LUMROPA-524173 format. One record per residue: residue number from 1; residue in three letters; chain; y negated, z negated, x of N, C-alpha, C in turn. Coordinates in steps of 0.2 Angstrom, whole numbers. Each point is the difference from the previous one (the first is absolute). Layout:
N
pos;code;unit;n_north;n_up;n_east;ca_north;ca_up;ca_east;c_north;c_up;c_east
NUM;ALA;A;Y;Z;X;Y;Z;X;Y;Z;X
...
END
This chain:
402
pos;code;unit;n_north;n_up;n_east;ca_north;ca_up;ca_east;c_north;c_up;c_east
1;MET;A;-398;-506;368;-6;-3;4;-6;2;-4
2;SER;A;-5;-5;1;-7;1;-4;-4;6;4
3;ALA;A;-4;3;-4;-4;5;3;-6;-2;4
4;PRO;A;-1;3;6;-6;-2;4;-6;2;-4
5;THR;A;-6;-4;1;-6;1;-3;-6;1;5
6;ALA;A;-5;2;-2;-6;1;4;-5;-6;-1
7;ALA;A;2;-6;-2;-4;-5;-2;-4;-2;6
8;GLY;A;-7;-1;-1;-4;-2;5;-3;6;4
9;LEU;A;2;6;-2;-3;6;3;-7;1;-3
10;SER;A;-5;1;4;-7;1;-3;0;7;-4
11;ALA;A;-4;1;-5;0;6;-3;-2;6;4
12;PRO;A;-5;-1;5;-2;6;4;6;2;5
13;LEU;A;4;-5;2;5;2;4;6;3;-4
14;ALA;A;1;-2;-6;5;3;-4;-2;7;-1
15;ALA;A;-6;1;-2;-2;7;-2;0;4;6
16;ALA;A;-1;-2;6;0;4;6;7;2;2
17;LEU;A;5;-5;-1;7;1;1;3;5;-5
18;ALA;A;-2;0;-6;2;4;-5;-2;7;1
19;ALA;A;-6;1;3;-3;7;1;3;3;6
20;ALA;A;3;-4;5;2;3;6;6;4;-1
21;THR;A;0;6;2;6;5;0;4;0;6
22;GLU;A;-3;-3;6;4;0;6;-1;-7;3
23;ASP;A;5;-1;5;0;-7;2;-7;-2;4
24;ARG;A;-2;-6;-1;-6;-2;3;-1;-8;-1
25;LEU;A;-4;-3;4;-2;-7;0;-6;0;-3
26;VAL;A;-1;-4;-6;-6;-1;-4;-3;-7;1
27;TYR;A;-6;0;1;-4;-7;0;-5;0;-5
28;ASP;A;-1;-7;-3;-5;-1;-5;-5;-4;4
29;LEU;A;-5;3;2;-6;-3;4;-3;-5;-4
30;ALA;A;-1;1;-6;-4;-5;-5;5;-6;0
31;GLY;A;6;0;0;5;-5;0;-1;-4;6
32;ILE;A;0;3;6;-1;-3;6;-6;-4;1
33;GLU;A;-6;3;-3;-6;-3;0;0;-6;-4
34;GLU;A;3;0;-6;0;-6;-4;5;-5;3
35;ARG;A;5;1;4;4;-5;3;-4;-3;5
36;HIS;A;-4;4;4;-5;-3;5;-4;-5;-3
37;ASP;A;-4;2;-6;-4;-4;-3;3;-7;-3
38;ALA;A;6;1;-2;4;-6;-3;1;-5;5
39;LEU;A;2;3;6;1;-4;6;-6;-5;2
40;LEU;A;-6;4;0;-6;-4;1;-2;-5;-5
41;ARG;A;2;1;-6;-1;-5;-6;5;-6;2
42;GLU;A;6;1;2;4;-5;2;-2;-4;6
43;LEU;A;-3;3;5;-1;-3;6;-8;2;2
44;PRO;A;-4;-3;-4;-7;1;1;-3;-1;7
45;GLY;A;-4;5;2;-3;0;7;4;2;6
46;VAL;A;7;2;-1;4;2;5;-2;7;2
47;ARG;A;1;2;6;-2;7;3;7;3;0
48;VAL;A;0;6;-3;6;4;0;0;5;5
49;ARG;A;6;0;4;1;5;5;7;3;-1
50;PHE;A;-1;6;-3;6;3;-3;5;2;6
51;ALA;A;7;-2;-1;5;2;5;1;7;0
52;MET;A;-3;4;4;0;8;-1;7;3;0
53;LYS;A;5;-4;4;7;3;1;3;1;-7
54;ALA;A;-2;-4;-5;3;0;-7;-2;7;-3
55;CYS;A;-5;3;1;-2;6;-3;-6;3;3
56;PRO;A;2;4;6;-6;3;4;-2;7;-4
57;VAL;A;-3;-1;-5;-2;6;-4;-8;-1;-1
58;ASP;A;-3;6;3;-8;-1;0;-3;-2;-7
59;GLU;A;2;3;-5;-3;-1;-6;1;-8;-2
60;VAL;A;6;-3;1;1;-7;-1;-5;-4;4
61;LEU;A;0;2;7;-5;-4;4;-7;1;-2
62;ALA;A;-2;6;-2;-7;0;-3;-1;-4;-6
63;ALA;A;4;0;-5;-1;-4;-6;0;-7;2
64;LEU;A;4;-3;4;-1;-7;2;-6;-1;4
65;ALA;A;-2;5;4;-7;-1;4;-5;-1;-5
66;ARG;A;0;4;-6;-5;-1;-5;0;-6;-3
67;ARG;A;5;-4;0;1;-6;-3;-2;-6;5
68;GLY;A;-2;2;6;-2;-5;5;6;-2;5
69;ALA;A;6;3;-1;5;-2;5;-1;3;6
70;GLY;A;4;-3;5;0;3;7;7;2;1
71;ALA;A;2;1;7;7;2;2;3;-5;5
72;ASP;A;6;-1;-1;4;-3;6;4;5;3
73;ALA;A;-3;2;6;3;6;4;4;-2;5
74;ALA;A;5;4;2;5;-2;5;-1;4;6
75;GLY;A;-5;4;1;-1;4;6;-6;5;-1
76;PRO;A;-2;3;5;-5;5;-1;1;5;-5
77;GLY;A;6;3;-1;1;5;-5;-2;-3;-7
78;GLU;A;2;-6;-2;-2;-3;-6;-8;-1;0
79;VAL;A;-3;-3;5;-7;-1;0;-4;6;-1
80;GLU;A;2;6;3;-3;6;-1;0;2;-7
81;GLN;A;6;0;-3;1;2;-7;-4;-5;-5
82;ALA;A;0;-6;1;-4;-5;-4;-8;2;1
83;LEU;A;-2;2;5;-7;2;1;-2;6;-3
84;ARG;A;5;5;0;-1;6;-3;0;0;-8
85;ALA;A;3;-5;-2;1;-2;-8;-6;-3;-2
86;GLY;A;-5;-3;4;-6;-3;-2;0;-7;1
87;MET;A;5;-3;3;0;-7;2;-5;-2;6
88;PRO;A;-5;-4;-1;-4;-2;6;4;-3;5
89;VAL;A;-2;1;6;4;-2;6;0;-8;0
90;GLY;A;-5;-3;-3;0;-7;0;5;-3;-5
91;ARG;A;3;4;-4;5;-2;-5;7;2;3
92;VAL;A;0;2;6;7;2;2;2;-4;6
93;HIS;A;6;-4;0;2;-3;5;7;2;3
94;TYR;A;1;-1;6;6;2;3;5;-5;-1
95;GLY;A;4;0;-5;5;-5;-2;6;0;4
96;ASN;A;2;4;4;6;1;4;0;-5;6
97;THR;A;5;-4;1;0;-4;6;3;4;6
98;VAL;A;3;6;-2;3;4;5;-5;6;2
99;LYS;A;-3;-1;6;-5;5;2;1;2;7
100;SER;A;-1;6;2;0;2;7;-8;0;2
101;ASP;A;-1;0;7;-6;0;2;-4;6;-3
102;ARG;A;3;6;0;-4;6;-2;-2;-1;-7
103;ASN;A;5;-3;-5;-2;0;-7;-5;-5;-1
104;ILE;A;-1;-6;4;-5;-5;0;-7;4;1
105;ALA;A;0;3;6;-6;4;2;-2;5;-5
106;GLU;A;4;3;-3;-2;6;-5;-2;-3;-6
107;ALA;A;3;-6;-2;-3;-3;-6;-7;-3;1
108;TYR;A;-1;-3;6;-6;-3;2;-5;6;0
109;ARG;A;2;6;3;-5;5;0;-2;3;-7
110;LEU;A;5;-1;-5;-2;2;-7;-4;-5;-3
111;GLY;A;-1;-6;3;-5;-5;-3;4;-6;-3
112;VAL;A;6;0;1;4;-6;-3;-2;-6;5
113;ARG;A;-1;-6;-3;-2;-6;4;4;-6;-2
114;THR;A;5;1;-5;4;-6;-2;7;2;1
115;PHE;A;4;-4;4;7;2;2;4;-6;-1
116;ALA;A;6;1;-3;6;-5;0;3;-1;7
117;THR;A;3;-6;1;3;-1;6;5;-5;-1
118;ASP;A;5;-1;5;5;-6;-1;3;-1;7
119;SER;A;-3;2;5;3;-2;7;-6;0;5
120;LEU;A;1;-3;6;-4;-1;5;-1;7;4
121;GLN;A;5;4;0;0;7;3;-5;4;-4
122;ASP;A;1;0;-7;-4;4;-4;-8;-2;1
123;VAL;A;-1;-7;0;-7;-2;1;-3;3;6
124;ALA;A;4;0;6;-3;2;6;-1;8;0
125;ALA;A;4;4;-4;-2;7;-1;-6;1;-4
126;LEU;A;-1;-4;-5;-6;0;-5;-6;-1;4
127;ALA;A;0;-6;4;-5;-1;4;-3;5;5
128;GLU;A;5;4;3;-1;6;4;-3;6;-4
129;HIS;A;4;1;-5;-2;7;-4;-4;-1;-6
130;ALA;A;-1;-6;-2;-4;-1;-6;-5;-6;1
131;PRO;A;-4;0;5;-4;-6;2;-4;-2;-5
132;GLY;A;0;-7;-1;-4;-3;-5;3;0;-7
133;ALA;A;5;3;-1;3;1;-7;2;-6;-3
134;ARG;A;0;0;-7;2;-6;-4;8;1;0
135;VAL;A;3;-6;0;8;0;0;2;-5;-5
136;PHE;A;5;2;-4;4;-5;-4;7;-1;2
137;CYS;A;3;-6;0;6;-1;2;5;0;-5
138;ARG;A;6;4;0;5;0;-5;5;-6;1
139;VAL;A;0;-4;-5;5;-6;0;6;2;-3
140;ALA;A;6;0;3;6;2;-3;3;-4;-6
141;THR;A;3;3;-4;3;-3;-6;8;2;0
142;GLY;A;3;-4;-4;8;1;-1;1;6;-4
143;GLY;A;-4;2;-5;2;6;-4;4;-2;-6
144;ALA;A;2;-6;-1;5;-2;-5;-3;2;-7
145;GLY;A;4;2;-4;-3;2;-7;-2;7;-1
146;ALA;A;-1;4;5;-2;7;0;5;5;0
147;VAL;A;-1;5;-3;5;6;1;1;2;7
148;TRP;A;-6;1;3;0;1;8;-3;-5;3
149;GLY;A;3;-4;4;-3;-6;3;-5;1;5
150;LEU;A;1;5;5;-5;1;5;-1;-6;4
151;SER;A;5;-3;2;-1;-7;4;1;1;7
152;ASN;A;2;5;3;2;0;7;-4;4;5
153;LYS;A;-3;5;-2;-4;4;4;-7;-2;2
154;PHE;A;-3;-4;-5;-7;-1;0;-1;-8;0
155;GLY;A;-6;-2;3;-2;-7;-1;3;-5;5
156;CYS;A;-4;-6;1;2;-5;4;1;-6;-3
157;PRO;A;3;-5;3;0;-7;-4;-7;-3;1
158;PRO;A;-1;-5;-5;-7;-3;0;-2;-2;6
159;ARG;A;4;-4;4;-3;-3;7;-2;6;5
160;ASP;A;4;6;-1;-2;5;5;-7;4;-3
161;ALA;A;-1;0;-6;-6;3;-3;-6;-4;3
162;VAL;A;0;-6;1;-5;-4;3;-1;3;7
163;ARG;A;5;0;4;-1;3;7;-2;7;0
164;VAL;A;2;4;-5;-3;7;0;-7;0;-1
165;LEU;A;-3;-4;-5;-7;0;-2;-4;-3;6
166;GLU;A;3;-5;3;-4;-3;6;0;5;5
167;ALA;A;5;4;2;0;5;5;-5;6;-2
168;ALA;A;-1;1;-7;-4;5;-2;-8;-2;2
169;ARG;A;-1;-6;-2;-7;-3;1;-1;0;8
170;ASP;A;5;-2;4;-2;0;7;0;7;3
171;ALA;A;2;5;-3;0;7;2;-6;4;-2
172;GLY;A;-5;-4;-4;-6;3;-2;1;3;-7
173;LEU;A;6;0;-3;1;2;-7;-3;-5;-5
174;VAL;A;0;2;-7;-2;-5;-5;6;-2;-4
175;PRO;A;2;-7;1;6;-2;-4;-3;-1;-7
176;ALA;A;1;6;-4;-3;0;-7;4;-2;-6
177;GLY;A;7;0;1;4;-2;-6;7;-1;2
178;LEU;A;4;-1;-6;7;-1;0;3;5;-5
179;SER;A;6;2;0;3;4;-5;8;-2;-1
180;VAL;A;3;1;-6;7;0;-1;2;6;-4
181;HIS;A;6;1;0;3;5;-5;7;-3;-2
182;VAL;A;0;-2;-7;6;-4;-2;6;5;-2
183;GLY;A;0;6;2;5;5;-2;-2;5;-5
184;SER;A;3;6;0;-2;5;-5;4;-1;-7
185;GLN;A;-3;1;-5;2;-2;-7;3;-7;0
186;GLN;A;-5;-5;1;2;-7;0;0;-2;-7
187;MET;A;6;-4;-1;1;-1;-7;-1;-8;-2
188;THR;A;-3;-4;5;-1;-7;-2;-7;-2;2
189;GLY;A;-2;-5;-3;-6;-3;2;1;-5;6
190;GLU;A;6;-2;0;1;-5;6;-1;3;7
191;ALA;A;1;7;0;-1;3;7;-8;-1;2
192;TRP;A;-4;1;-5;-7;-1;2;-2;-8;1
193;HIS;A;3;-4;-3;-1;-7;1;2;-2;7
194;GLY;A;6;3;2;2;-2;7;-5;3;5
195;ALA;A;-2;6;-1;-5;4;4;-6;-4;1
196;VAL;A;-3;-3;-6;-6;-4;0;1;-6;5
197;GLU;A;6;-3;-1;1;-6;4;0;1;8
198;ASP;A;3;6;2;-1;2;7;-7;2;2
199;LEU;A;-3;3;-4;-7;2;1;-5;-6;1
200;GLY;A;1;-5;-5;-3;-6;0;1;-4;7
201;GLU;A;6;0;2;1;-3;7;-3;3;5
202;VAL;A;-1;7;0;-3;3;6;-8;-1;-1
203;LEU;A;-2;1;-6;-7;-1;-1;-3;-7;3
204;GLY;A;4;-5;-2;-1;-7;2;0;-1;8
205;THR;A;5;3;3;0;0;7;-6;4;3
206;LEU;A;-1;5;-2;-6;4;2;-6;-3;0
207;GLY;A;-1;-3;-6;-7;-4;-1;0;-6;5
208;ARG;A;5;-3;2;0;-6;5;-1;3;7
209;ARG;A;1;7;1;-1;2;7;-6;5;0
210;GLY;A;-4;-1;-5;-7;3;0;0;8;-2
211;ILE;A;5;2;-3;0;7;-3;0;0;-7
212;ARG;A;-5;3;-3;-2;1;-7;1;7;-2
213;VAL;A;6;2;-3;1;7;-3;-5;1;-6
214;ASP;A;-1;6;-2;-4;1;-6;4;3;-6
215;HIS;A;7;2;2;3;2;-6;8;-1;1
216;VAL;A;3;0;-6;8;0;0;2;6;-4
217;ASN;A;5;4;3;3;6;-3;6;-2;-2
218;LEU;A;1;0;-7;6;-2;-3;5;6;-1
219;GLY;A;-1;6;3;4;5;1;2;4;-6
220;GLY;A;6;3;0;3;3;-6;5;-4;-3
221;GLY;A;5;4;-4;5;-4;-3;0;0;-7
222;LEU;A;-6;1;-3;-1;-1;-7;4;6;-3
223;PRO;A;4;-2;-5;6;4;-3;-3;5;-5
224;ALA;A;4;6;0;-1;5;-6;4;-3;-5
225;LEU;A;-1;2;-6;3;-3;-6;6;4;-3
226;GLY;A;1;7;2;5;4;-4;6;1;4
227;TYR;A;1;-4;5;7;1;4;6;-3;-4
228;ARG;A;5;3;2;7;-4;-1;4;-1;6
229;ASP;A;4;-5;0;4;-1;6;6;5;0
230;ARG;A;4;0;5;5;5;1;5;0;-6
231;ARG;A;1;-5;-4;4;0;-6;-3;2;-6
232;GLY;A;-7;2;0;-3;2;-5;-4;-5;-4
233;THR;A;0;-6;2;-3;-6;-4;-8;0;2
234;PRO;A;-4;0;-5;-7;0;2;-2;-6;4
235;LEU;A;-4;1;5;-2;-5;5;-4;-6;-3
236;ASP;A;-5;3;-4;-4;-5;-4;-3;-5;4
237;PRO;A;-5;1;5;-3;-5;4;-5;-4;-4
238;PRO;A;0;-7;2;-4;-5;-3;-7;1;2
239;LEU;A;-4;5;-2;-6;2;3;-6;-5;-1
240;ASP;A;0;-3;-6;-5;-5;-2;1;-6;5
241;LYS;A;6;-2;1;2;-6;4;-2;1;7
242;ILE;A;1;6;2;-2;2;7;-7;0;1
243;PHE;A;-4;3;-4;-7;-1;0;-3;-7;0
244;ALA;A;3;-4;-4;-2;-7;-1;1;-3;7
245;VAL;A;6;1;3;1;-3;7;-4;2;5
246;ILE;A;-2;6;0;-5;3;5;-7;-3;-1
247;ARG;A;-2;-1;-6;-7;-3;-2;0;-7;3
248;GLU;A;6;-3;-2;0;-7;3;0;-1;7
249;GLY;A;4;5;3;0;0;8;-7;2;3
250;MET;A;-4;4;-3;-6;2;2;-5;-6;0
251;ASP;A;1;-4;-5;-4;-6;-1;2;-5;5
252;GLU;A;6;-1;2;3;-5;5;-3;2;7
253;LEU;A;1;7;1;-2;2;7;-8;-1;1
254;ARG;A;-4;1;-5;-7;-1;0;-1;-8;2
255;ARG;A;4;-4;-4;-1;-7;1;2;-2;7
256;ILE;A;5;2;3;2;-1;7;-5;3;5
257;HIS;A;-2;5;-1;-5;4;4;-7;-4;0
258;GLY;A;-2;-3;-6;-6;-4;0;-6;4;0
259;GLY;A;0;7;-2;-6;4;0;2;7;-3
260;PRO;A;-5;4;0;1;7;-3;6;3;3
261;LEU;A;4;3;-4;6;4;2;1;6;-5
262;ASP;A;0;6;3;2;6;-4;7;1;0
263;PHE;A;2;4;-5;7;2;-1;1;7;-1
264;VAL;A;5;3;4;2;7;-1;7;1;-2
265;VAL;A;1;5;-4;7;1;-2;2;8;1
266;GLU;A;6;1;2;2;7;2;5;3;-5
267;PRO;A;-2;1;-7;5;2;-4;2;8;1
268;GLY;A;6;1;-1;2;7;1;4;2;-7
269;ARG;A;6;-1;0;4;2;-6;-2;-3;-7
270;HIS;A;-3;-6;1;-3;-3;-6;-5;4;-4
271;LEU;A;-4;4;4;-5;4;-3;2;7;-2
272;VAL;A;5;2;3;2;7;-1;7;2;-3
273;ALA;A;5;-5;1;6;2;-2;1;2;-7
274;ASP;A;-2;-4;-4;1;1;-7;-5;5;-3
275;HIS;A;-4;3;4;-5;5;-2;2;7;3
276;GLY;A;6;1;2;3;6;3;7;1;-3
277;ALA;A;1;7;-1;7;1;-3;2;7;3
278;ILE;A;6;2;0;2;6;3;3;4;-6
279;ARG;A;-2;6;-1;3;5;-5;6;3;5
280;ALA;A;6;-1;-1;5;3;3;5;4;-5
281;HIS;A;5;2;3;5;4;-5;7;-2;2
282;VAL;A;4;2;-5;8;-1;1;2;6;4
283;ALA;A;4;-2;6;3;5;4;7;1;-4
284;ARG;A;4;-5;-1;6;0;-4;2;-7;-2
285;LEU;A;3;0;-6;4;-6;-2;7;2;0
286;THR;A;4;-4;5;7;1;1;4;-6;-2
287;GLU;A;7;2;0;5;-6;-1;5;1;6
288;ARG;A;1;-5;3;4;0;6;5;-6;0
289;ARG;A;5;0;4;5;-5;0;-2;-4;6
290;ALA;A;-1;-7;-1;-2;-4;6;7;-2;4
291;ALA;A;-1;-3;6;5;-2;4;5;-4;-3
292;ASP;A;-2;-4;-5;5;-5;-4;4;4;-5
293;GLY;A;-2;6;-1;3;4;-5;-4;1;-7
294;GLU;A;-5;-4;-1;-4;0;-6;-4;6;0
295;ARG;A;-1;3;-5;-5;5;-1;-7;-3;-1
296;GLN;A;-5;4;3;-7;-3;1;-5;6;-1
297;HIS;A;-5;-1;-4;-5;5;0;-5;-1;5
298;TRP;A;-2;6;3;-6;0;5;-5;4;-2
299;LEU;A;-6;-2;0;-6;4;-2;-4;1;7
300;TYR;A;0;7;1;-4;2;6;-7;2;-2
301;LEU;A;-5;-3;3;-7;2;-1;-3;5;5
302;SER;A;-5;3;-1;-4;4;5;-4;-4;5
303;CYS;A;0;-7;-1;-3;-4;5;4;-6;1
304;GLY;A;0;-3;6;4;-6;2;-3;-3;6
305;LYS;A;4;-3;4;-2;-5;5;-5;4;5
306;PHE;A;2;6;1;-4;3;6;-6;5;-3
307;ASN;A;-1;0;-6;-6;3;-2;-4;-3;-6
308;GLY;A;-1;-7;2;-4;-4;-5;3;-6;-2
309;LEU;A;6;-1;0;3;-6;-3;4;-4;6
310;TYR;A;-4;-1;5;3;-3;6;2;-7;-2
311;GLU;A;-3;-4;-4;1;-7;-1;6;-1;-5
312;MET;A;4;6;-2;6;-1;-4;5;-4;3
313;ASP;A;0;-2;6;5;-5;3;-1;-7;-3
314;ALA;A;-6;-1;-2;-2;-7;-3;-1;0;-7
315;LEU;A;-2;6;-3;-3;0;-7;4;5;-4
316;GLN;A;0;-1;-6;2;5;-5;-6;2;-4
317;TYR;A;-2;6;1;-6;3;-4;2;1;-7
318;ARG;A;-5;-1;-5;1;1;-7;0;8;-1
319;LEU;A;5;3;-3;0;7;-2;-1;1;-7
320;VAL;A;-4;5;-2;-1;2;-7;2;8;0
321;PHE;A;4;1;-6;2;7;-1;-3;3;-6
322;PRO;A;-6;3;1;-4;2;-6;3;5;-5
323;GLY;A;5;4;3;3;5;-4;6;-3;-4
324;HIS;A;2;-6;1;5;-3;-3;-1;-7;-3
325;PRO;A;-4;0;-5;-3;-7;-3;6;-4;-3
326;ASP;A;6;3;-2;5;-3;-3;6;0;4
327;GLY;A;5;-4;-1;7;0;3;4;6;-1
328;PRO;A;7;-1;1;2;-6;4;-1;0;7
329;TYR;A;0;-6;3;-1;-1;7;6;-2;4
330;VAL;A;1;2;6;5;-2;4;-2;-3;6
331;PRO;A;4;-5;3;-2;-3;7;1;4;5
332;ALA;A;-5;1;5;1;5;6;-3;-3;6
333;VAL;A;2;2;6;-3;-1;6;-5;5;1
334;VAL;A;-6;-2;2;-6;5;1;0;1;7
335;ALA;A;-1;7;2;-1;2;7;-5;5;1
336;GLY;A;-2;1;6;-5;5;1;4;7;2
337;PRO;A;-4;5;2;3;6;1;3;2;7
338;THR;A;-1;-5;5;2;2;7;7;-1;2
339;CYS;A;2;3;5;7;-1;3;0;-6;4
340;ASP;A;-2;-6;-3;1;-6;4;2;-5;-5
341;SER;A;6;-4;1;3;-5;-4;-5;-6;-2
342;ASP;A;-5;-1;4;-4;-6;-1;-5;2;-5
343;ASP;A;-1;7;-2;-5;2;-5;3;-1;-7
344;ALA;A;1;-7;-2;2;-2;-6;0;-7;-1
345;TYR;A;-1;-3;-7;1;-7;-1;7;-2;2
346;SER;A;0;-6;2;7;-3;2;5;1;-6
347;HIS;A;6;3;2;5;2;-5;3;-7;-3
348;GLN;A;0;-5;3;3;-6;-2;-5;-5;-4
349;GLU;A;-6;2;-1;-5;-4;-3;-2;4;-7
350;GLY;A;-6;-2;-3;-1;2;-6;0;8;-1
351;LEU;A;3;2;-6;0;7;-2;-6;1;-4
352;VAL;A;-2;6;-1;-6;2;-4;3;3;-7
353;PRO;A;-3;-2;-5;2;4;-6;-4;7;-1
354;VAL;A;4;5;0;-3;7;0;3;4;-6
355;PRO;A;-4;5;-3;3;3;-6;6;5;2
356;ARG;A;5;-1;-4;6;4;2;-1;8;0
357;ALA;A;-5;2;-4;-2;7;-1;-4;3;5
358;LEU;A;-2;-4;5;-5;3;6;3;6;3
359;ALA;A;-4;5;1;1;6;3;-4;1;6
360;SER;A;2;4;4;-4;2;6;-6;3;-2
361;GLY;A;-6;-3;3;-6;2;-1;-4;-4;-5
362;ASP;A;3;-4;-3;-3;-5;-5;-5;-4;3
363;PRO;A;-6;-2;-2;-5;-4;3;2;-7;0
364;VAL;A;-1;-4;5;1;-7;1;-7;-3;2
365;TRP;A;-2;-6;-3;-6;-3;3;3;-7;3
366;VAL;A;-3;0;6;2;-6;5;-6;-5;0
367;LEU;A;0;-6;-3;-6;-4;-1;-1;-5;5
368;SER;A;-6;-2;1;-2;-6;4;2;2;8
369;CYS;A;-2;6;1;2;2;7;-7;3;4
370;GLY;A;-6;-3;-3;-6;2;3;-1;-3;7
371;ALA;A;4;-5;2;0;-3;7;5;3;4
372;TYR;A;-2;2;6;4;3;6;4;6;-2
373;ALA;A;0;3;-6;3;6;-1;-3;6;4
374;THR;A;-7;0;0;-4;5;4;1;-1;8
375;SER;A;-1;-6;2;0;-2;7;7;1;3
376;TYR;A;6;-1;-3;6;1;2;2;8;-1
377;THR;A;-3;3;-4;1;7;0;-3;4;5
378;THR;A;-6;-2;2;-4;4;5;3;-2;7
379;LEU;A;-2;5;5;2;-1;7;-6;-4;3
380;GLY;A;1;-6;3;-6;-3;2;-1;-7;-3
381;PHE;A;5;-4;-2;0;-6;-3;-5;-5;3
382;ASN;A;-4;-3;-4;-5;-5;3;-5;3;4
383;GLY;A;-1;7;0;-5;3;4;2;2;7
384;PHE;A;7;-1;2;2;2;6;3;7;0
385;ALA;A;-2;4;4;2;7;0;7;1;2
386;PRO;A;4;5;-2;7;1;2;-1;3;7
387;LEU;A;6;-1;4;0;3;7;0;7;0
388;PRO;A;-3;4;4;1;7;1;6;0;4
389;TYR;A;3;6;0;6;1;4;-1;6;5
390;ALA;A;5;0;5;0;5;5;7;2;2
391;TRP;A;1;5;4;6;2;3;0;-1;7
392;ALA;A;6;-1;3;1;-1;7;-3;5;4
393;GLY;A;-1;6;-2;-3;5;4;-8;-1;1
394;GLY;A;-3;-4;-4;-7;-2;0;-4;3;-6
395;GLN;A;3;4;-4;-4;2;-6;0;-6;-5
396;GLU;A;-6;0;-3;-2;-6;-4;0;3;-7
397;GLY;A;3;-4;-5;0;2;-7;-6;-3;-3
398;THR;A;-1;1;-7;-6;-2;-4;1;-7;-3
399;GLY;A;6;-3;1;1;-7;-3;4;1;-7
400;ALA;A;2;-6;-2;4;0;-6;-3;2;-6
401;ASP;A;-7;0;0;-3;2;-6;-3;7;0
402;GLY;A;2;4;6;-4;6;1;4;6;-2
END
């Protein structure tokens, strides 16, 4: 098998990984800033609202704030972190359509005045707990072409979006916009084309009913570039085509709207995934007999699904073995260190070439894992705190992180 390489890894990131003597997640802030600036060159005039759940790291948020970006927050916890990192509250919106009364009121108290919605019940709650707020309605998409479709929990059909924004107007809210999300790690331009068609339908109907929104939020979904599928094949997203389709769609929506129309995007992994990597180490390279009698190599790493690589169900991260630049290489199943059988790449799909001479303690670089590695490692994903615990006798514990 051919040797894995660190192709595409920035020089600062490679140097930091090489210098690390213990396991850690390393970010290239300059690379993240450049990816942000490149996005604006492709989509001039859009407003960037970073999807915080992809990388809730203060230094990353501060760097993006300095570039003029804001935050797509999922609740008061993320709102507070964005504000601490230096993002003005006017650049922070509450992008989660799932909101309790308490969370709406708290975000409003913190100064947030723009909220996502997708139901009449949520509109009523916003009118009560965030009076006069601006709302944008999320239009559902099918998610086809994405690694993670995100098509079930959020959004409403186009005809319902009109009803939702009419109800918002009648309740004293400002029907300010529409949004979509075409799925995370979207691999096709066609997904945005279909989303634009749905948005155009809603814009036209709203205009005939006297509602003039001021912006369209094109959501997340812009892909990272360094991922591989579960068989190890580079995903190679057609980014140039995707941007071209989005630009054409923006022009079409402005034409349908018949007046000024701002655009927002909510990139997450597109900005950070390829600019973060993990320095891990080998726990053990073993050879075991599989159920069918065939002998198979297993490489156990110090990190896996439950401490940074949660998305290994859908992806195969690129691995680099800096202490073994030459072969021979053997195909292996890669797994994390925990006592859980799900903590491994699928045994029946792509095996990974690893050096036969690997020894326990040897360093391993896990590339393109700057997105979600931190948020899935920490307790409190998406800004929601873990539950405290208590005993039946009434004594209360300090919580899962305590």
